[in-house]
N, C-alpha and C positions, 0 to 999 in steps of 0.2 A: 586074621584079619588083612596082614599087612602083606602075606603072601598072594591075598588076592587081588589085593590092590596092584600089587608089583605086576602079575600076570593080567590081569585086564586092561594096565597101561601097556605092557609089550603088546597086547593082541591090536589094541587102539594104532598104535606107532607103527606096525608092520603092514594094517591095511591099507592099501592104495584105492580104494573105493572112496570115491567121490574128490582125488585130488583133481582135476580138469576141472572142477569147477569152481575151486579153491584160485585156480592160477586165472579164470575167467573174471571170476569177484578182483582180485588183487588187481588185475590191470584195468578191469570198468569199472571200480566205485571212486576212482578218484577222479574219472571225466565225468561221473551224473554228479560226483557231489563240485566239482569246479560249472559244470553248467547251473548245479541249483544256485549256487552264491551269484554267479554272474548273473541269472535271472531276477535275481531279489536286488542287486545292485542298480539292473535294468529298470526294475519297476519305481523303486525309487527318484531315480532321476528323471522317468516320464513325470513321477506325482507336482517332483519342485518344479518340473518344467511346466506341467501346467499350472499349477498355483502362479507361476511368473507370469505365465502369458492371461492369465485373470486378473490380477493384478492389474497389471498392464490397459490389457483393454476397460479396465472398470475408471482407470486413472486415466485413459486420454479421452475417454465419453466424456468426465467430468470437466476435463482441460478444452476440450472443443466445444462445448457447448458454455461457459463461463471465458469467453475471451478477453476482454476487459477488462479481467482481474489481475494483479500483480504475484506471479505464481513465479519462487524461486525455485533451486535445485534442492532445495532442501522440503521445502514443500511438495514438491512433486513424489518424491521419495518416499516419505512418509506415507504419503497417500497411497502408494505402489505396497508399502511395505505392511501398512493398514487393511488392504482389500486382500493382499496376495494370500494369508492366509498364515500354512508353514513354509517359512523358508528361514532357516536358523542364520541369526545373527545377518540380518537383514539389513538394520539400519548400518550396518560396517562393511557392510561389502557390497553392497546396490550400488551401480554407476552410473551413470547417466547420460545419454549425448543427444539433444535436439537441434533440428537442422529446418532451415525453409529448403523448399524444394521448387524450381520453376519446373513445370510438367513438360514445355520445349523445349528444354536444355537439361535433360534430369543425368545429374550428379550425386551419387550414394554417399554411404560413409566411406570412412576409412577404410580396409577390410577388415585388420586388425580394431578387434573392439577394445574400449575404452574398461579396463577390465581394475578392480584395487587389488593390490599387492599387499598383504599384511605383511610380509615379510621386509619390505626397502620401506623409505619413506615414503610418506603421503605427497602424489601431483595435483595440481590444480583443475580444475573440472575443463574437459576439452569439449565443442563444437556444443554451446549452449544458447541458443537465442530464442526466446517467444515472438512467435507469427504475430500477424495483424489480422483482420480478418479476411475471408475470401484468400488465405496461403497456405499452400499445400506443404502439411510440417510431418518431417519425421522423427520419431520418436525410439532409441536402442536403449535398452537396459542391459547390464551383466552383471551376474549375482553370482558369488562365489561360495562355494559349498566345500566342505570336507567329504571324500566317500565313506562308505560303511566298508566296505574290506577292500584300501588301497593297496593292498600286497598281492592283489590277487585277480584273475579275469578281467571283469571292466574296470576296476576301482584301476590295478596294474597299467589299462593301457589309455585310459584318459590322459590328458595330459596336463602337469600341475604346475603351481607359479613354487615361487621359491617356500611357501607356508605349507604347501601338500594340498591346495585348494582346487580343485576342479572347473573353469569358467560356466556358464550356462549362459546365453546370451537368446533373446527375442527384442524384436523390434517389431513398431506399430508406425502408419501410416495415418490421416487425418488431416479434415481442411477447417481450418480456423472458421466457424458457422458465425454473422451479423446480429447482431442487437439488435 
Protein backbone atom coordinates (compact mmCIF):
# COMPACT_ATOMS: atom_id res chain seq x y z
CA UNK A 1 0.00 0.00 0.00
CA UNK A 2 2.76 2.44 0.90
CA UNK A 3 4.66 1.51 -2.28
CA UNK A 4 1.60 2.28 -4.40
CA UNK A 5 1.16 5.66 -2.69
CA UNK A 6 4.82 6.59 -3.19
CA UNK A 7 4.67 5.48 -6.83
CA UNK A 8 1.51 7.53 -7.45
CA UNK A 9 3.08 10.56 -5.75
CA UNK A 10 6.21 10.33 -7.93
CA UNK A 11 4.09 9.98 -11.04
CA UNK A 12 2.00 13.02 -10.02
CA UNK A 13 5.11 15.06 -9.20
CA UNK A 14 6.77 14.23 -12.50
CA UNK A 15 3.72 14.99 -14.64
CA UNK A 16 3.89 18.46 -16.19
CA UNK A 17 0.39 18.61 -17.69
CA UNK A 18 -1.55 21.60 -16.39
CA UNK A 19 1.45 23.50 -15.04
CA UNK A 20 0.70 26.44 -17.33
CA UNK A 21 -2.76 26.72 -15.80
CA UNK A 22 -1.25 26.72 -12.32
CA UNK A 23 0.99 29.67 -13.20
CA UNK A 24 -1.93 31.60 -14.68
CA UNK A 25 -3.99 30.88 -11.57
CA UNK A 26 -1.17 32.04 -9.30
CA UNK A 27 -0.85 35.30 -11.25
CA UNK A 28 -4.53 36.10 -11.86
CA UNK A 29 -6.19 34.99 -8.62
CA UNK A 30 -4.76 37.88 -6.51
CA UNK A 31 -5.97 40.33 -9.16
CA UNK A 32 -9.45 38.83 -9.15
CA UNK A 33 -9.66 38.82 -5.35
CA UNK A 34 -8.37 42.41 -5.30
CA UNK A 35 -11.13 43.45 -7.71
CA UNK A 36 -13.69 41.65 -5.58
CA UNK A 37 -12.53 43.39 -2.40
CA UNK A 38 -12.49 46.79 -4.15
CA UNK A 39 -16.01 46.26 -5.51
CA UNK A 40 -17.32 45.37 -2.04
CA UNK A 41 -15.65 48.47 -0.55
CA UNK A 42 -17.01 50.70 -3.32
CA UNK A 43 -20.51 49.24 -2.90
CA UNK A 44 -20.56 50.04 0.81
CA UNK A 45 -19.10 53.51 0.15
CA UNK A 46 -21.87 54.22 -2.38
CA UNK A 47 -24.50 52.87 0.01
CA UNK A 48 -23.26 55.08 2.86
CA UNK A 49 -23.18 58.09 0.55
CA UNK A 50 -26.74 57.41 -0.57
CA UNK A 51 -27.86 57.23 3.06
CA UNK A 52 -26.08 60.51 3.86
CA UNK A 53 -27.65 62.22 0.83
CA UNK A 54 -31.10 60.97 1.80
CA UNK A 55 -30.75 62.12 5.40
CA UNK A 56 -29.46 65.51 4.27
CA UNK A 57 -32.28 65.96 1.73
CA UNK A 58 -35.00 65.02 4.21
CA UNK A 59 -33.57 67.37 6.83
CA UNK A 60 -33.13 70.23 4.36
CA UNK A 61 -36.75 69.86 3.36
CA UNK A 62 -37.81 70.16 7.01
CA UNK A 63 -35.54 73.15 7.65
CA UNK A 64 -36.68 74.90 4.47
CA UNK A 65 -40.36 74.56 5.35
CA UNK A 66 -39.92 75.57 9.03
CA UNK A 67 -38.04 78.82 8.59
CA UNK A 68 -38.73 80.72 11.79
CA UNK A 69 -38.12 77.86 14.22
CA UNK A 70 -34.94 77.94 16.25
CA UNK A 71 -32.74 75.06 15.11
CA UNK A 72 -29.27 74.44 16.43
CA UNK A 73 -26.37 72.51 14.96
CA UNK A 74 -27.15 69.57 17.25
CA UNK A 75 -30.86 69.52 16.33
CA UNK A 76 -30.17 69.36 12.60
CA UNK A 77 -27.40 66.83 13.16
CA UNK A 78 -29.78 64.57 15.09
CA UNK A 79 -32.40 64.88 12.33
CA UNK A 80 -29.87 63.85 9.68
CA UNK A 81 -28.71 60.88 11.73
CA UNK A 82 -32.31 59.73 12.33
CA UNK A 83 -33.35 59.93 8.69
CA UNK A 84 -30.07 58.71 7.20
CA UNK A 85 -30.49 55.11 8.31
CA UNK A 86 -27.27 53.13 8.41
CA UNK A 87 -24.35 55.43 9.27
CA UNK A 88 -22.13 54.06 12.02
CA UNK A 89 -21.31 56.50 14.83
CA UNK A 90 -23.25 59.23 13.06
CA UNK A 91 -23.75 61.26 16.26
CA UNK A 92 -19.99 61.34 16.89
CA UNK A 93 -18.59 61.74 13.37
CA UNK A 94 -21.10 63.98 11.56
CA UNK A 95 -20.16 67.65 11.22
CA UNK A 96 -22.29 70.34 9.54
CA UNK A 97 -21.61 73.73 8.00
CA UNK A 98 -24.37 76.13 6.93
CA UNK A 99 -23.79 79.51 5.30
CA UNK A 100 -25.85 82.21 3.66
CA UNK A 101 -25.13 82.69 -0.03
CA UNK A 102 -25.69 85.80 -2.08
CA UNK A 103 -26.88 84.59 -5.51
CA UNK A 104 -25.45 87.70 -7.23
CA UNK A 105 -22.03 87.38 -5.60
CA UNK A 106 -21.64 83.63 -5.13
CA UNK A 107 -19.12 82.51 -2.55
CA UNK A 108 -18.93 78.80 -1.85
CA UNK A 109 -17.68 76.85 1.12
CA UNK A 110 -14.08 76.59 2.14
CA UNK A 111 -12.54 73.91 -0.17
CA UNK A 112 -11.55 71.70 2.78
CA UNK A 113 -14.66 70.39 4.55
CA UNK A 114 -14.99 70.70 8.30
CA UNK A 115 -14.82 67.08 9.44
CA UNK A 116 -14.48 65.48 12.84
CA UNK A 117 -11.08 63.96 13.56
CA UNK A 118 -11.57 61.67 16.56
CA UNK A 119 -7.81 61.38 17.10
CA UNK A 120 -7.44 65.07 18.10
CA UNK A 121 -9.30 67.44 20.44
CA UNK A 122 -12.68 68.67 19.14
CA UNK A 123 -12.86 72.00 17.29
CA UNK A 124 -15.75 74.47 17.47
CA UNK A 125 -18.35 74.38 14.70
CA UNK A 126 -17.24 76.37 11.66
CA UNK A 127 -19.58 78.38 9.42
CA UNK A 128 -23.00 78.08 11.04
CA UNK A 129 -25.78 80.61 10.50
CA UNK A 130 -29.51 80.10 10.20
CA UNK A 131 -31.12 82.11 7.43
CA UNK A 132 -34.29 84.13 7.27
CA UNK A 133 -37.10 84.09 4.72
CA UNK A 134 -36.09 84.18 1.04
CA UNK A 135 -32.39 83.61 1.72
CA UNK A 136 -30.32 81.12 -0.24
CA UNK A 137 -28.56 78.73 2.14
CA UNK A 138 -25.97 76.01 1.63
CA UNK A 139 -25.59 73.11 4.02
CA UNK A 140 -22.61 70.74 3.89
CA UNK A 141 -22.36 67.53 5.89
CA UNK A 142 -19.18 65.59 6.49
CA UNK A 143 -19.35 62.15 8.07
CA UNK A 144 -16.48 59.78 8.73
CA UNK A 145 -16.37 56.00 8.69
CA UNK A 146 -13.90 53.16 8.88
CA UNK A 147 -13.43 51.24 5.62
CA UNK A 148 -14.07 47.48 5.63
CA UNK A 149 -10.70 46.66 4.08
CA UNK A 150 -8.39 49.53 5.11
CA UNK A 151 -5.18 47.87 3.94
CA UNK A 152 -6.17 46.73 0.45
CA UNK A 153 -7.54 48.22 -2.74
CA UNK A 154 -9.88 51.17 -2.41
CA UNK A 155 -9.73 51.23 1.39
CA UNK A 156 -5.97 51.74 1.16
CA UNK A 157 -6.24 54.46 -1.51
CA UNK A 158 -8.78 56.63 0.36
CA UNK A 159 -7.34 59.48 2.43
CA UNK A 160 -7.61 58.76 6.16
CA UNK A 161 -7.36 60.91 9.28
CA UNK A 162 -5.36 60.11 12.41
CA UNK A 163 -7.95 57.59 13.62
CA UNK A 164 -8.01 55.70 10.30
CA UNK A 165 -11.40 57.09 9.24
CA UNK A 166 -12.37 58.22 5.74
CA UNK A 167 -14.38 61.41 5.11
CA UNK A 168 -17.51 61.55 2.98
CA UNK A 169 -19.04 64.92 2.08
CA UNK A 170 -22.49 65.83 0.84
CA UNK A 171 -24.01 69.27 0.32
CA UNK A 172 -27.39 70.81 -0.39
CA UNK A 173 -28.64 74.26 -1.32
CA UNK A 174 -32.09 75.58 -0.47
CA UNK A 175 -34.09 78.78 -0.11
CA UNK A 176 -35.82 79.54 3.18
CA UNK A 177 -39.57 79.56 2.56
CA UNK A 178 -41.75 82.43 3.80
CA UNK A 179 -44.25 81.65 6.54
